N, C-alpha and C positions, 0 to 999 in steps of 0.2 A: 504494499500498499503508498501510497505518497507520503514523504515527510511535511506535512501540510498543516496550518493552525486547525485547531479543531473549534468549533463554537455550535453551542444549541440555539436554533432560532427562536423567535418568539411565536407565542402560540397563543389563541382567542379562543373562549369556548361560548358555549350556547348560543342566543343571539348577539355578541360582540362581533364585529365586524374587523377592527384592527387590532392585531396580536399585539397585545405590548404598546400599544400604543399612548394608555394611560387619558381615556376619552375623559372628558369633565362636561358637564356632570356624569359620575358613576350610576348605571343602572339597577336598581336593587336584585338581586337573584342572579347577576351575571358575573363568571367567573372571568378574570381578566390576568391572567398570569403575568408577572415584571418578568421584563427579558431576563435572563442567565447567561454567563458566560462560562463554557466549558475550555478555553484553550487562550487565554488573554486577549482576545480582542473585543473590547467594550462595545457596548450596543449604542449607537447613534444618541445625543441627548433628544429630550421632547422639550418641544417649542410650541408658545402659542400661537394660535389662529383665529381671527375674529371674522365671523361670517355676517354680514351685513347685507341686510336684502328688501330691496322694494317691490313691493307686492305686486300683484296685478291691480289693473283699476276696478273700484268697486269693493275691495277686500274691507269688510267690516272694521272697526277700532278692536271690536271687542273679540276678533277671531283668534284662532288657537293654530299658530304654524308651528311646524317642525323642520330641523333640518334631518334629513335622513342619509347617512352611511351608509354605504350598499357593498355586498359582498359580491363581488363578479366572479367568482370562483364556485362559490356554492349557488349562485343564480341570485338574479336582482329580489324577487318576492320574497328568499326563504329565511335570511338572517341579517335582517335590517338590525340600524340603532337608530332608534327617535330621539333629537336631543332637542326640548321645548326652547321656543327663539321668545327673545321678550320683545314687545313694541316698545319704541322709542318716541319722544316727543315730535321727531319730525316726519312720522310716517315710515318709517324702515323698522324693520324687525332683527333683531342682532344676538347672538350667542359667539360664546367662547368656547374653544376645546383644546385638545393639545396633543398633538401627535410625534412620530418619530422625524428627524430630522432627514429629510431624502425621499419620503412618503412619496406617493402619489394618491389623492383620493377620490374616488367615484362617491358624488353625492347628488341628491335633488331636493326639492322642496315639497312638502305637502300639507294643506289645510285641514286640522282635524275637526275644527267645527268653527263656525254653524255649517254641518255638513260637510263628510269627507272627501274631499277631491285632491290629486295630485297635480301637480304643475303639466301645462301643454306648452308645444309649441305656437306661434302666430300662424302657425298651417294647421294648426288643429290637433296635432300627432304629441302622442305622450312623449314629455321628455323621459328619456332612456337614461343618461345620467349627467351630472358636469362631471369637469375635473380639475382638479386645485394641485399644484405640486407645493411640497412644503419645501420651500428654501429658505427656511428663518421665520422670525416672528410677522406674522403680515397678516392685514386685512384683506379678502377677498368680497370683494365687492363684484354685488349680482340684479340682474332685473329678472323677475318674472313674466312673463306674456300674458299668461293667462293659468285659471284654473279651468280641470277637465269640462267642467260645468257649464263654463262663460265664455264662449271663444272670443279668442281675440279681434279686434274691429280698427285698431288703429294703424298708424303709417309703421312702415320698415325700413331698414337699411342694409348695409351688407357690409362684409370686410374679404377685400382681397387681397390675396400677397402671395411670396415664393419663399419657400424652404431651401436653404443653400448650408451645403457644408461652409462651415466657418475658416478651415484649415486653407481651403483652398478654390473653395465659390461655386464647386460643383454643384447643380442642381441635386435636391433630396424627394426621391419617389417614395411612394407608399408609408408616408409620417403619417399620424393621427394628429387634425387639427382641429382643438374645441372651443366653442364658445355659445356661453348662454342656451346649455343644452342642446345643442346642435353639435355633431361631430362629420368630421369627411377625412378621406384620404388626398395627399398629395398627388399632383400628377406626374408624367415622367419628366415634366422639366420645374419641378420643384412648384407649380402655383396653385391653389387653393382658392376656392369659394365657399363663403359661406354667407348665403342667401336669407334675407327672411329677419334678420333681427331686431328686437325692439331697440326703440332710442335709448340712448344711457351709457352708462360706465359698465363695460364687462371688464372679463378676465379669459383671456387668451392664450391657450396653452397647446403647446405642440410638444407631441412626445411618441417616441419608437414603437412601433408593435413587438420587436425583439429588446430593445434595451439600448441595441449599439450604437446610439445619439442619445445623448444629454437632453433631458425636459427642459423646455425653454418656457418661459412664462412673462407676459405683461399687461399692463392694460390697456385696454383700446376702447374709445369713445366711438361710439354708431349715432349719424344723426340722422333724423327722418329724409327717405327718399336721396339719401349721399353713400358715396361709397369711401369707407376707410380702409386706408393701403398699410400694410403692412408685412415688412419684410423681416425674415428671420434669419439667424443664423444659430446652428444648431453644431455644438462639440460633438465628435468624435467619440466614442468612450472606450476603454479598453480590455481589451476582451482576458478573463480568465479561467481557471479551470476550478469546477466545484465539485466535489465527490460527495454522494449522499449517502450515508452509512445507517442503513436503520433496522433498528429493532423490533421485530414482529409480534404479533399478541399471541397468544395462544390458541387462539379460534382462525387462526388463517388455513387456509383449507393450502395443504400440499398442491405445487404447480400449479396455483390461480394467479393469472397476470396483474401484477401491482403496478398501475401506473401514477405519473405524478401530474395531477391537474392543478394549474395554474391561469394566473394571468397575463401571461406574456403568450406570443405566437406561437412558438417553441413547445409551450404548457398545454396547447389545444385552443386558447382564446380565439375567437372570431370577432371580439368588440361591438356585437351585434347581436340582439335579441334572437334565441332561438326557440321551438317550440317551449313552452313551460317556462320560459323566461332563463332559460342558462342562457352563458356567453360561451361553453367550453364545449367540445367535441372529443370524442375518444380517438378520433382516427389521427389526431396530430399531436396525442400525450405521449411522450418515451413509458417505458416499462423499465423496471427495475430488474434487476438479475441476483438470481437467490443464491446467497450464499451455502446457507445450511438450513434447518426448517427453522430457524428465529431469527437471521440476518439477510440482509438483500442489500445490493449496492447499483449506484446509478452513478458514470461520471460524464459531466457535458461540460459545456463551456457557455458562460454567461458573460455579462458586460458591469464593468462596475459602474456603481449606482443607481443598477437598477432596482427598482422597487418588486420585489417578485413577491407574490403572494401564493400560496399553493397550499394541497393537501395529498395526501396518500390516499388511492382509492383503488376498488375492486370495480368500479361503473366508471361515475365520471364526477363531477363536482358536488352532484347533488346524492346520485342514488349509488348505496353503497360506499359510502366516503367514511375517512375516519371519525371517531365519536369520543367525548373524555368517557370516564368511567363512568358517567350520569348519562350516558346515552346524547350528549350534547354536541353539536356540530363543532368542528375544529378547522380554523383556516389560519397558517403559518405565515410570518412575515418575514425576511431578510432584505435588508436595503446593502446589495451586492459591494460587498468590499473591495480594495482595489489591489489584493494579493488572492493567490490561489487557498482557496479554501477545503477543508472536509467539513459537513453539517453533520453532526450526530441527533438523528430524532428516533422517536421514539413512539410507536402507535401503542396507543392503549387500548384500544377498542375498536370493532367492527360495527358491534351493537348497538341500534339507535333503541334505546329504553328500556322494557320490562317486555316488551313483545317478542312473540318466537320467530325465529328465522322462518322464511318459506323457502324450500330447495323446488326447482323445477327441472323437469327432466324431459326432454323432447326426443322421441324417436323418429330418426327421418326415412323417408322413402329408399328404396334401393337405387331408385333415378336419379338422387340428388347429385351433381355433378361432384367428383371427387377432391377436388380444389375449394369447393365453397366452403364460407364459413357461414353459419349459424348464429343468428341475434335474438334478442329478445328484446320487445318493446312494451313500455308500459304506460298504461290508461289512466291516471286517475281521475282527470276532467279532460285531458286531451291528451293526443301522442306524442310522448316525448321523444326523442332522439333513442333510438337503437341500441343495444348494448352489445358487444360479444361475448358468446356463452363459451364454454368449453370445453373441449373433446375429450369424452372420457372412455370411448370404445368407439367401435366399427358401428356407424348410425348414430350414436348415442351422443347428445350434447347434455351441457349440464351447467348449471346457474342458482346461485343460492345469495336470496335477496335478505338485508339483514334491517334495511331501511331507507328512505324511511317510509315508515308503513301508516301513517295517521292520516292518509287521503280522504276518509271518510269511511263509508261502511265497508266498501268493496274497492279493490283495485283491477282494472282490465290488463290484459295481457297478451301477447300473441307471440308467433315466431316467423323468422324470414331468413330468406338468404341474403348475403354478404351486404348486411345494413340497409339492404334495399327493401325497407317494411313502406307498405302501401301500393307495391306494386308487386316484389317477387314474394307473396307472405304464403302461411299456410292456408290451402283454401276454404278452411272453415273459418276463417277471419279477413277475409281479402278486404283490399281496399281503403281509401281512405275514410270512409263513414262507419266502417266496422266497429263497435264499440268494443269486441274481442271475448276473450275468456273471461270470468270473473273470480276473486279469489277474497275471500273476506280473512284479513289479519286476524289471529287468536293469539290468546297469550302464551302457547307452547308452539312448537316446531310445525310444521308441516311441509309433507313430501304430495307435491303433484307430479303426477307420470300423466305423459300427452303423446299419444302417437299422430304425428302428421301422416295422413294417407294421402296426400297429393300436396304437390305446390300451385299453387295460382299460375297460371299460362306457361306450365310446364309439363311435359309428358316425355322425359327422357330426350337422347340425344336425335336429332333430327335424322328422317331417312331420307338415302340418297334421291337425288332428284334428277330425271334425266336432263340433261342439255343439248340443247340445238345447237350446234355449230360447224358452221363449211371449216376446210380448213384453215388453222390459223397459222397466219405470218408474223412472227415477233416484230416489234415496229420499236428497235433501241430507243430509249428517251422518252416513250409514252408513259404519263404516271398513271398508275392504275393504285387506287386507295379508298381511306376513308375517311369522312370527316366526323368528328365526335360530337355527340351530342352536346349540350350545352346547358341539360336540366340536372345533372345531377349537383347535388352540393360541393363545395370548394375542397372539404376534407376528402372526397373519393375521387380526386382528380386525377388521372390514370398516370402517371409515372413511374409505375412498376414495370419490372424486367415482363412481368406475367401477360401485361395488356398489349406491350410494344411486339413481344414473342408470338402472341397468338396471329396478330396481324401479320407478321413475317410467316408464319406457318400459312396463311391462307393466300401469301402469295404477293401481297403489295408489296411497293416499292415506295410507298407514300403515305403520311397521315397528315390530316388538318387538324390543330387543334383551334375551340373557337372562344379563347379567353373574352371579356368584356368587360365593361359599367352595365350597373344596373339604371335603371330609369326610376327615380323617384314620386315627386311629385310634377305633375304638369301645370300646372297654375299657383299664382299669377305668373312667375315663372318656371321654363322647366328646369330640373334637377338631373343631373346625369353625374355618379361618383362612382370610384370603386368599392364593391362590396364584399367584404371577405368569406360572406357565405354562400354565395354563387359564384366564385370566378376565384381561379389560382392567384395567390402571390405571382411576382414577378420570377422569385427565385422556384418557386414551384414549375412556371412555366419552363426556365431555363434548363431545371432538371427532366421534364419531360420531352424538351427536345434534345437533351444529350442521350437520353434512354432510347429514340427513335432513331438516333443516330447509331448507336450501338449496333443495332438491327440490320443497318444497311435502309432504313427508311426514310428517304427525303422527308424534313419538316416544314411545315407550313403552317401560318401564324394568322386565323380570319378573324380579325377586331371586328365584333358585334357590340350589339346592346340589347339586354334583355330587360324584360318587365315583369318583376315578379310579384307586384302589388294589383295590377290590376290587366287585362287582356291588352296586346300591344296595341290591336284597331283602338280599342277603345279611348286610351293614351293619347294617340293620335287626334282622334275626333273630337275629343271633349280639349283639348288646349285651346289657349286662347289664338295662339302664333299670328301675333301682332306682331310690329317692327322689332320692341324689344325682347318680345319672346325670341324672335329667330336669331337676334345679336348674340342673347345667353346661350341658345341651343348650341350654334355654330363654333362657339367659343369652346362650349365645354366639350362637343365632339371632337374639333380638331386638337385639345389636351388629349382626350382617351386614345385618338391614332397616331398621334407622335411619343405615346408612351409607348406604345405596342410595336413601333416602326423602331424606336429605340432599343427596346427590349428584343428584337426581332433579329436585331443587326449583333445584340452582344450577343443573344443567344446562337449564333451561325444558323437561324432560320433559312429556308431554302427560298421560299416566297411568303411575302405579305399580302393578303387579301383584303380589301376594303368592300363596300355595298352590301346588296341584299336587301330584302323586303323591310328588314326592320328600321332602314334609312330612306326607302323610298319618296316619303313624302315631300322629303328634305333636298330633292332632287331638283335641277331645272325642269318647270312645268309640272313638279311633283303631283300625284293623286293619293286619295286615303283610299281604303280598302273599298270603299262603296264606289269609287270612280270618281269621287268630287275632286274638283281641283285641292289641294293644300293651302295655298295661299303662298308656295314658295318664294323668296323675295325675290326681285326682278334681276338682281347681280348675282343669282346661285352660281351660276354658269362661271363666272370670275373666281367666287369664293373656292370654289370646287378645285378650279386649275391652281388657286393658290395654295389652295394644301398639300396638292398631288408634289407641287415645286418643292415645300415645306420637308414633304416624306421622303423626298428624292435626296435633301442635303443630309439626312441621318441614317437611310438607310439603303444599303448597295446595291441590295439582292434584285430579285424580278417581284415587280411589281403588277399587282391582278386588282381587277375590277370584277364585282359579280353583279349580274341582272339577272330578270326571273324569268321563265317561260312558262306558263302556265295555261290556261286558259287559251293568252294571247302571249306574244311576245312583247315585254316592256319596251317603250322605245329605249334605244340604245343613247344614251348623253354624250354630247358632241365630245368632251374633253375625253372621252375613251382615246383617243388618240395620245394621250399622256402616261397611257399603260404599256406594259409589256405583254399580258394577257388579256383574255375575258372568260371569267368565269360563270357558268351559266345554272343556276338554280332552276332543273329540269325537273316539272312535275307536271308534266302536258298531261289531259288525255291521249292515252294510247286508243280509242275509238269509244263509240256512243250507246254500242249496244249490250244486252247480258253477256255472260259467259263467253269472252272475247277470246279468239284462239291466240297462240303463241305467234302464227303465222300474220293475223290481222293485228295484232300489236306491232311485227315488227315491220308491215308494211306502212302504218300512220309514223312511226318512229324514223323514218325514211323519206317521208312525205315533210317531218319538221324539220328532219336538217337541210335537205335540200331547197326546199322553196322558202322556207324561214330564216334559220341562223346563218346557211353560208353561203346565202344571197344578199344578206342587209350587208350594205355599203359600208355601213361603220363598224360590221365586224369582219370585213374582208381583209384587210390586212393586219390583223392579229391573231394570234393561235388562240384557239377555243378549246375550254375544259368542261367538260358537264358535270355537274354534281346532281347526281340523282338523287328523288326520293320517291318511294312508293308505300303506301301504308300497307300491312297485312290482314286486309279487310276485303270482303266481299265488295266490289266495284271498285276496287283502290286504284285499279289501273286507268277508271274513267276520270280521277282526277279529282274527285268531289265527293269524297264520304262525307255523308249529310247528319246534321243533329235533329231530332224528332219535328221540328218547326222544315225542314227542308234546305236550310242555310248548311251550305259547304263547313266544314271544320278544319282549322288548321291542323296541320301535322302534330303541333306541339302540343295539339292537348291528347294526343294519347302517348306520348313518352312517358317510360319507366313505368307502364301498366296502367298506365289511365285509361280507363272506359268513356269518353264521354257522352257512348252512345248503345247503349247494351244491344239493342237491337239488330246492329251491325253485327253481321256473322264475320269470324275472322276463316281468312282464306289465303293460308303461308302460300299455297301453289301461286295463287296468281301472282304475289309478290316476284317471286323468283322468276314466274314466264317475264314480268313485264322488264325486270333488270334484266334477264338474256336478251330481251329485243332490242332494247336501246344498246347493249353493249355491242352484240352483234352488228350495227348498222353505224355504232359509231365507232368501232378501230377499223373499218374498211376505208375511211373519209379520214385524207391526208389534212384537210383543216381541224379534224379534232387532234388535241394532243394530249388529252388526258380523260379520266374518268373515275369518279369518284362517286360512294355511294353515302349520301347525308343519313345523320341522326343516327350514326353508331353508338352504342350503350356499351363500354366495356367492361364495366361493372360486375352486371349480372347477365347469363344468359337465360333469353324470355322467347316464349312464343307466344307473343301477345299483339296487339293489331298496329303495334308504332311500325316506324319505318328502319328501324335499327334491324339488322340483318344479324346478329349475336345469336347463335341457338338455332336458326331456321333454316329451313331446305337454302333460302336464297345465298346464302355463307357458302353453299355446297359450288353455286352458279359460279361466284366470285373464284371461288378457290380452281375450277377449272379452268376458266378465261385469264386472271391474272396472269399466272407463271407462264404461261405459252404467249400472251402478248408482248410480256417484258422481257422473254427468256431468263427470268431468274431461275 
């Protein structure tokens, strides 16, 4: 073992968030152990902080307001400290607490009376958390826009700024910036935008998700209808090595994986709310290595000065996390020192209170893919993120739940494959609206066994399918691959060896990753920003590109917009789309594109792809999904040309733009003369009749290529790459799977096992035939230089209605064509 200083970390129990912070006033019945030192390193001094709040207009003088200190590791609703505030004569509310120097506090305000209400933003959204850095005795001046029961109606302003490295000035991407309860990530050029702030004095805080840069904080005055500039320089932090030496309790099950959940990116934090109010996900948490039955270790590197909040867990930050002897929550705190250290921690117990544990054993079908992992998902009032189970034998999976067990009379649960609950479920509890199996916690241990008789959307390995193909002549340089779906959570981003290996085994020579930013509000101004719940960090994208290259795959990056809050078409159609709106949209989209252009250059990606249906309304003469004019600005053509020039300045690889071929070919923009290739999102009808034959589909594919794509004047001078998408439903080849009212459903509605119209019957053979028809015609035309299948889900093999071919007969079609066309 390393010869390093040994220290014990600060621990907090019960409903206390800040371990060793010495919060004042102390709350009765809550244990706040003082920090101790086991190796000569003194804990940081505690310093006073004064929180001063201007409450929302209309707040009564007799109102009771509390400061809420949040536990971002356990979950925002579960372990808060409420500190009552006092009203001053000038209309402010104030309270003083103490906290260790270097702490990074998450907090918000709540009205206790009259009528309980948490604070909300000017946009009417709940304040998830505010951020304050304890860099010494300081006053935190805040303005609350509104309470949840009284929407904000006043003016707003904004803060625009840039984050840069203090040593050399280079821009800092993917740093978090927070003010007034709004948080965003910086773009690739370091820029950030905090829009919709109430006028007044705010605390602006910028911090690193992984602690690699020191936190900076300063006051910022926001005026109505005005912009406050804020350019911040952040000092890089020194990397140090930490070893976690952990003593385990006697009730630790042999072989059970023990993870470390924490508030930094490398400990599973996504910095945004997951189902149930959690901020951490197991997919990104490190796992301890067992030394013997009672000891485990983890050696990792962190950054000096980072405020690490963490806990040990057999689940995530809430489920099966460590407890005190009294069964109370534990969250630890370490201000990372400037030298390498060994942390010596003892887990007291896994048990929550006096209730009995619940043991779940699941037997899975013989046709379960051998590399699949089985997960369990809990539903106390909503479905939380699934937790990995423990394999105990062939087809047997095990999980022992010790807490929390106090969510009411009963707890719902279900089993799924590869963390993909809601799609790859036990057939008895399938779908997002299922309530699951039920169990009532008891004072004694319970042992529950369940036989999974079948998995939803899975009936075993796909049967071989007949392939119709002439003699295939290899085409050197022809691209044959898939574009990954954007639907899976960021923690499941496929940078793994297995995902790339499966594509190489299919005969593919290319893969397109589709990272992007998320659309937030669409009024009064658009909100576009990176969201770690739905997209990979740039470092994860780099790892994915590296994995692709190791297996001989070309790696492309398609920068996309996703709309997790509402239907994409509705986001566009209900937006104001006036002059100011378009200005902000183009500024934000430009920031996103240049972020991924820089990332593609750094990662060595062979191609950067822009465009697609997500941005079609912003093109010159743009249209909405219903065909109506979008009102794109008159100078849209010039804006796009300027953007493409800027991309060329930072990205030296091939640049492509995607247009759409559905019922009709999208009018190609004039600026396509500035790109190297045109990608065509192909989901065109391959006929109109029922039970289309392969020959009929192939004839129609030939017509579309010869009479539409390859004869378009604006496409004639550019190589064309097809990005093909057909659903696995009866009538999918006709291009319009309909909802019960007859309206065409987008392919995204079917991703990851979703089933928006159960009346549509599944038809795996039709999907295979449709892809066979298009690739057969595409490879015989020199104007087509590549063929990709869109919507590929690499996480779990499903025979669902989606466009993903993983686990379906269509994958066999590609496995026949791809190696023969590419010569691999």
